Every structure is written in C-alpha cells, then in structure tokens.
C-alpha positions as CSV (number, residue, x, y, z in Angstrom):
1,M,-173.6,-29.7,43.2
2,E,-170.2,-29.7,44.1
3,T,-168.1,-27.9,41.4
4,L,-164.9,-29.0,39.8
5,A,-162.6,-26.3,41.6
6,D,-164.3,-27.2,44.8
7,Q,-162.8,-31.0,44.7
8,W,-159.1,-29.7,43.3
9,L,-159.9,-27.3,46.8
10,R,-160.9,-30.0,49.2
11,Q,-158.5,-32.6,47.5
12,G,-155.4,-30.1,48.3
13,K,-156.7,-29.2,51.6
14,H,-157.3,-33.2,52.7
15,E,-153.3,-33.7,50.8
16,G,-152.4,-30.4,52.5
17,L,-153.1,-32.0,56.0
18,I,-151.8,-35.4,55.3
19,I,-148.1,-34.3,54.4
20,G,-148.4,-31.8,57.7
21,E,-149.1,-35.4,59.6
22,Q,-146.3,-36.8,58.1
23,K,-143.8,-33.9,58.7
24,G,-145.4,-33.5,62.2
25,K,-144.2,-37.4,63.0
26,L,-141.1,-37.1,61.1
27,E,-140.1,-34.0,63.4
28,N,-140.7,-36.1,66.6
29,A,-139.5,-39.0,65.8
30,Q,-136.4,-36.8,65.5
31,E,-136.5,-34.8,68.6
32,T,-137.6,-38.0,70.6
33,L,-134.0,-39.1,69.2
34,I,-132.1,-36.0,69.8
35,D,-133.8,-36.6,73.2
36,Q,-132.8,-39.8,74.2
37,A,-129.4,-38.9,72.8
38,S,-128.8,-36.2,75.1
39,E,-130.1,-38.3,78.1
40,L,-127.7,-41.1,77.8
41,Y,-124.6,-39.4,76.8
42,G,-125.2,-35.3,77.7
43,P,-125.1,-32.6,74.9
44,L,-125.0,-33.5,72.0
45,P,-122.1,-32.0,69.3
46,G,-124.2,-29.4,67.2
47,M,-123.5,-31.4,64.2
48,L,-125.3,-34.6,65.4
49,S,-128.1,-32.9,65.9
50,V,-128.3,-31.4,62.7
51,K,-127.7,-35.0,60.4
52,I,-130.2,-36.7,63.2
53,R,-132.6,-33.9,61.6
54,S,-131.3,-34.6,57.8
55,I,-132.8,-38.3,58.5
56,H,-135.8,-38.3,56.2
57,S,-137.2,-41.9,57.3
58,I,-139.2,-42.3,60.3
59,D,-138.3,-47.0,59.7
60,N,-134.3,-45.2,60.4
61,L,-135.5,-42.7,63.2
62,R,-137.1,-45.4,65.0
63,I,-134.5,-48.4,64.2
64,L,-131.4,-45.3,65.8
65,A,-134.0,-45.2,68.6
66,R,-134.3,-49.0,69.2
67,K,-130.3,-49.4,69.1
68,I,-129.3,-46.1,70.8
69,I,-130.0,-48.7,74.3
70,R,-126.9,-51.0,72.6
71,T,-124.4,-48.5,72.6
72,E,-121.6,-47.6,74.9
73,S,-120.7,-44.3,73.6
74,L,-121.0,-41.7,71.8
75,S,-119.0,-42.3,69.1
76,D,-121.0,-45.8,68.8
77,F,-123.8,-43.7,68.1
78,T,-122.7,-41.4,66.5
79,E,-121.4,-44.0,63.7
80,L,-124.9,-45.7,63.5
81,V,-125.9,-42.1,62.9
82,D,-123.6,-41.9,60.2
83,R,-125.0,-44.6,58.4
84,A,-128.7,-44.1,58.7
85,A,-128.0,-40.8,57.0
86,E,-126.2,-41.8,53.9
87,N,-129.1,-44.3,53.1
C-alpha cells in the first residue's frame, strides 16, 4: 500500500517533469527566434538576445517567429521584441 509520503513524492516528481518540459519548450522557442533573427539580420546586439530570453510567453515568441519574416530591418524586429517583452 502506498503511503501518503509516497503519493506526495510521486506527485512532486510528476510536477517537476511538467515544469521541466515547459521550461525546455520556452528555451527552445527563445533560441529558435534568436537563430531566425541571426540568420536574417546577422549577429544580434547582445541586449536584443537578452530581451528575447526575457519573454516568458511561448505564444508571444511564436507570434514573433511568424512576424519576423515580414520585418524589413533589424530595427523593425527590435520594436516587435520590445513590445512583446512589455507584455
């Protein structure tokens, strides 16, 4: 029979896996966006990469990944990132 402590331990492990998976998805979305921007505009200013990594909404990162193809300059993209980072 499983003890209460065993149940808590199992639940904690499960929650830890979910949190780790979400963190991995977020980091992947951030790095993918940085890679896309670097491919399109060359090396990024350090603060732009930092700002992208400060965005913790996967939805906002996905929107930026779709919008980057319509930007005409690094300045345009930076404006989009600034707005997304404010949300």
